[in-house]
N, CA, C and O atoms as a DFTB+ gen file, in Angstrom:
268 C
 N C O
     1  1      23.534     -12.594       3.407
     2  2      23.136     -13.022       1.638
     3  2      22.106     -13.765       2.329
     4  3      21.256     -13.464       1.491
     5  1      21.413     -14.533       3.207
     6  2      20.046     -15.280       3.385
     7  2      19.306     -14.255       3.401
     8  3      18.238     -14.519       2.849
     9  1      19.380     -12.669       3.957
    10  2      18.499     -11.656       3.920
    11  2      18.293     -11.185       2.677
    12  3      17.212     -10.622       2.506
    13  1      18.946     -11.250       1.865
    14  2      19.151     -10.535       0.068
    15  2      18.128     -11.561      -0.349
    16  3      17.114     -11.218      -0.957
    17  1      18.457     -13.217       0.072
    18  2      17.707     -14.201      -0.937
    19  2      16.052     -14.271      -0.495
    20  3      15.082     -14.394      -1.243
    21  1      16.092     -14.139       1.097
    22  2      14.539     -13.906       1.674
    23  2      13.766     -12.802       1.021
    24  3      12.557     -13.012       0.922
    25  1      14.269     -11.552       0.510
    26  2      13.969     -10.117      -0.277
    27  2      13.765     -10.857      -1.469
    28  3      12.612     -10.987      -1.881
    29  1      14.845     -11.427      -2.165
    30  2      14.192     -11.763      -3.598
    31  2      13.179     -12.766      -3.583
    32  3      12.587     -12.919      -4.651
    33  1      12.742     -13.689      -2.350
    34  2      11.829     -14.402      -2.625
    35  2      10.694     -13.495      -2.364
    36  3       9.695     -13.472      -3.083
    37  1      10.827     -12.901      -1.534
    38  2       9.367     -11.792      -1.194
    39  2       8.979     -11.521      -2.563
    40  3       8.093     -12.240      -3.025
    41  1       9.607     -10.380      -3.492
    42  2       9.530     -10.220      -4.585
    43  2       8.761     -11.089      -5.403
    44  3       7.665     -10.956      -5.948
    45  1       9.746     -12.183      -5.355
    46  2       9.016     -13.514      -6.548
    47  2       7.741     -13.767      -6.348
    48  3       6.811     -13.762      -7.154
    49  1       7.763     -14.070      -4.815
    50  2       6.066     -14.223      -4.295
    51  2       4.898     -13.506      -4.425
    52  3       3.729     -13.887      -4.367
    53  1       5.476     -12.180      -4.646
    54  2       4.175     -11.210      -5.067
    55  2       4.310     -11.533      -6.481
    56  3       3.333     -11.932      -7.114
    57  1       5.200     -11.419      -6.898
    58  2       4.782     -11.403      -8.581
    59  2       4.249     -12.570      -9.116
    60  3       3.404     -12.582     -10.011
    61  1       4.924     -13.951      -8.368
    62  2       4.232     -15.239      -8.676
    63  2       2.754     -15.515      -8.290
    64  3       1.934     -15.823      -9.155
    65  1       2.443     -15.404      -7.039
    66  2       1.591     -15.393      -6.079
    67  2       0.545     -14.576      -5.866
    68  3      -0.590     -15.051      -5.827
    69  1       0.787     -13.128      -5.685
    70  2       0.091     -12.325      -5.011
    71  2      -0.577     -12.489      -3.953
    72  3      -1.787     -12.285      -3.849
    73  1       0.140     -12.860      -3.113
    74  2      -0.266     -13.396      -1.903
    75  2      -0.711     -12.339      -1.003
    76  3       0.008     -11.384      -0.707
    77  1      -2.420     -12.586      -0.377
    78  2      -2.659     -11.959       0.562
    79  2      -3.096     -12.567       1.581
    80  3      -3.879     -13.454       1.242
    81  1      -2.866     -12.459       3.283
    82  2      -3.212     -13.237       4.129
    83  2      -4.738     -13.086       4.057
    84  3      -5.475     -12.101       4.105
    85  1      -5.046     -14.944       3.873
    86  2      -7.172     -14.528       4.237
    87  2      -7.655     -14.444       5.486
    88  3      -8.850     -14.646       5.700
    89  1      -6.868     -14.162       6.376
    90  2      -7.414     -12.982       7.520
    91  2      -7.532     -12.144       7.842
    92  3      -8.456     -11.698       8.522
    93  1      -6.551     -11.615       7.419
    94  2      -6.374      -9.628       7.498
    95  2      -5.838      -9.152       6.418
    96  3      -5.182      -8.114       6.507
    97  1      -5.961      -9.657       5.443
    98  2      -5.227      -9.448       3.444
    99  2      -4.127      -8.882       3.970
   100  3      -3.935      -7.981       3.153
   101  1      -3.103      -8.770       4.931
   102  2      -1.690      -8.575       5.409
   103  2      -1.302      -9.263       4.103
   104  3      -1.983     -10.061       3.459
   105  1       0.334      -8.648       3.743
   106  2       1.423      -9.115       3.055
   107  2       1.829     -10.318       3.571
   108  3       2.195     -10.313       4.747
   109  1       1.850     -11.567       2.829
   110  2       2.332     -12.810       3.248
   111  2       4.085     -12.746       2.448
   112  3       4.336     -12.238       1.355
   113  1       5.008     -13.370       3.320
   114  2       6.329     -13.829       2.826
   115  2       6.957     -14.640       3.170
   116  3       6.965     -14.916       4.370
   117  1       7.602     -15.226       2.417
   118  2       8.432     -16.719       2.165
   119  2       9.030     -16.856       4.019
   120  3       9.571     -15.950       4.653
   121  1       8.799     -17.869       4.381
   122  2       9.584     -17.971       5.742
   123  2      10.475     -19.294       5.412
   124  3      11.555     -19.428       5.988
   125  1      10.050     -20.201       4.548
   126  2      10.773     -21.647       4.169
   127  2      10.427     -22.039       2.904
   128  3       9.282     -21.908       2.472
   129  1      11.494     -22.593       2.168
   130  2      11.316     -23.380       0.862
   131  2      12.051     -24.684       1.139
   132  3      13.222     -24.658       1.518
   133  1      11.439     -25.739       0.970
   134  2      12.033     -27.161       1.408
   135  2      11.339     -28.116      -0.144
   136  3      10.375     -27.779      -0.832
   137  1      12.127     -29.196      -0.294
   138  2      11.783     -30.362      -1.272
   139  2      10.564     -30.876      -1.045
   140  3      10.183     -31.342       0.028
   141  1       9.971     -30.801      -2.003
   142  2       8.463     -31.443      -1.647
   143  2       8.428     -33.096      -1.233
   144  3       9.037     -33.899      -1.940
   145  1       7.800     -33.464      -0.241
   146  2       8.148     -35.137       0.122
   147  2       7.994     -35.944      -0.593
   148  3       8.557     -36.998      -0.301
   149  1       7.196     -35.917      -1.857
   150  2       6.889     -37.100      -2.762
   151  2       8.127     -37.289      -3.490
   152  3       8.295     -38.452      -3.855
   153  1       9.124     -36.394      -3.830
   154  2       9.968     -36.415      -4.337
   155  2      10.054     -35.909      -6.100
   156  3      10.890     -36.172      -6.964
   157  1       8.900     -35.155      -6.133
   158  2       8.805     -35.107      -7.798
   159  2       9.587     -33.907      -8.276
   160  3       9.515     -33.620      -9.471
   161  1      10.325     -33.180      -7.463
   162  2      11.234     -32.646      -7.949
   163  2      10.862     -31.013      -7.856
   164  3      11.468     -30.074      -8.373
   165  1       9.810     -31.000      -7.126
   166  2       8.757     -29.921      -7.039
   167  2       9.092     -29.244      -5.383
   168  3       9.464     -29.877      -4.395
   169  1       8.856     -27.985      -5.483
   170  2       9.125     -27.683      -3.933
   171  2       7.899     -27.036      -2.992
   172  3       6.807     -26.830      -3.523
   173  1       8.089     -26.759      -1.740
   174  2       7.308     -26.765      -0.766
   175  2       7.409     -25.319      -0.490
   176  3       8.350     -25.124       0.279
   177  1       6.846     -24.307      -0.797
   178  2       6.961     -22.905      -0.370
   179  2       5.956     -22.645       0.616
   180  3       4.779     -22.921       0.382
   181  1       6.379     -22.057       1.869
   182  2       5.517     -21.646       2.842
   183  2       6.009     -20.289       3.151
   184  3       7.157     -19.908       3.380
   185  1       5.097     -19.759       3.116
   186  2       4.422     -18.311       3.592
   187  2       3.954     -18.114       4.986
   188  3       3.407     -18.979       5.669
   189  1       4.313     -16.466       5.473
   190  2       3.720     -16.636       6.858
   191  2       3.381     -14.915       6.899
   192  3       4.125     -13.993       6.564
   193  1       2.017     -14.866       7.425
   194  2       1.448     -13.626       7.183
   195  2       2.360     -12.595       8.630
   196  3       2.550     -13.037       9.763
   197  1       2.809     -11.107       8.096
   198  2       3.864     -10.436       8.893
   199  2       3.039      -9.716      10.138
   200  3       3.596      -9.312      11.158
   201  1       1.378      -9.608       9.836
   202  2       0.861      -8.896      10.680
   203  2      -0.071     -10.051      12.051
   204  3      -0.098      -9.887      13.271
   205  1      -0.638     -11.019      11.311
   206  2      -1.318     -11.663      12.416
   207  2      -0.675     -13.101      12.636
   208  3      -0.908     -13.665      13.705
   209  1       0.030     -13.653      11.791
   210  2       0.825     -14.639      11.891
   211  2       0.319     -16.095      10.989
   212  3       1.088     -17.016      11.261
   213  1      -0.534     -16.422      10.215
   214  2      -1.275     -17.753       9.891
   215  2       0.216     -17.986       8.786
   216  3       1.024     -17.137       8.408
   217  1       0.157     -19.464       8.495
   218  2       0.877     -19.675       7.719
   219  2       0.241     -20.375       6.910
   220  3      -0.855     -20.780       7.297
   221  1       0.805     -20.837       5.222
   222  2       0.500     -20.917       3.790
   223  2       1.357     -21.816       3.137
   224  3       2.501     -21.389       2.981
   225  1       1.108     -23.012       2.685
   226  2       2.434     -23.659       1.928
   227  2       1.755     -23.762       0.378
   228  3       0.532     -23.625       0.359
   229  1       2.261     -23.935      -0.603
   230  2       2.247     -24.042      -1.777
   231  2       3.041     -24.501      -2.677
   232  3       4.108     -23.944      -2.935
   233  1       2.585     -25.689      -3.335
   234  2       3.677     -26.772      -4.203
   235  2       4.273     -25.836      -5.465
   236  3       3.391     -25.342      -6.168
   237  1       5.310     -25.607      -5.746
   238  2       5.877     -25.013      -6.881
   239  2       6.802     -26.086      -7.176
   240  3       7.405     -26.852      -6.424
   241  1       6.773     -25.916      -9.074
   242  2       7.834     -26.672      -9.974
   243  2       8.518     -25.940     -10.248
   244  3       8.270     -25.341     -11.295
   245  1       9.819     -25.549      -9.445
   246  2      10.831     -24.466     -10.109
   247  2      11.212     -24.552     -11.730
   248  3      11.562     -23.524     -12.309
   249  1      11.135     -25.712     -12.372
   250  2      11.359     -26.097     -13.577
   251  2      10.511     -25.103     -14.473
   252  3      10.973     -24.508     -15.446
   253  1       9.069     -24.993     -13.964
   254  2       7.961     -24.091     -14.705
   255  2       8.058     -22.708     -14.159
   256  3       7.924     -21.782     -14.959
   257  1       8.311     -22.404     -12.690
   258  2       8.439     -21.302     -12.578
   259  2       9.473     -19.996     -12.908
   260  3       9.545     -18.827     -12.528
   261  1      10.212     -20.850     -13.813
   262  2      11.845     -20.115     -13.823
   263  2      11.679     -19.608     -15.140
   264  3      11.047     -20.296     -15.942
   265  1      12.063     -18.710     -15.426
   266  2      11.836     -18.349     -17.360
   267  2      13.010     -18.360     -17.681
   268  3      13.331     -18.168     -18.854
């Protein structure tokens, strides 16, 4: 089940963010989703490059991102 969820998150990230690695321009994929530390109801989405490894975090409000 987790693999399917990660796959869904991968395609959602491509649709929402269109994220490419800032170093090698490779594909960034989701590695973690967690609540934002400020308690605002937002989430921190952490992405990692499959090729060279840097990570990047983005703040997402799921109430706005979901249609």
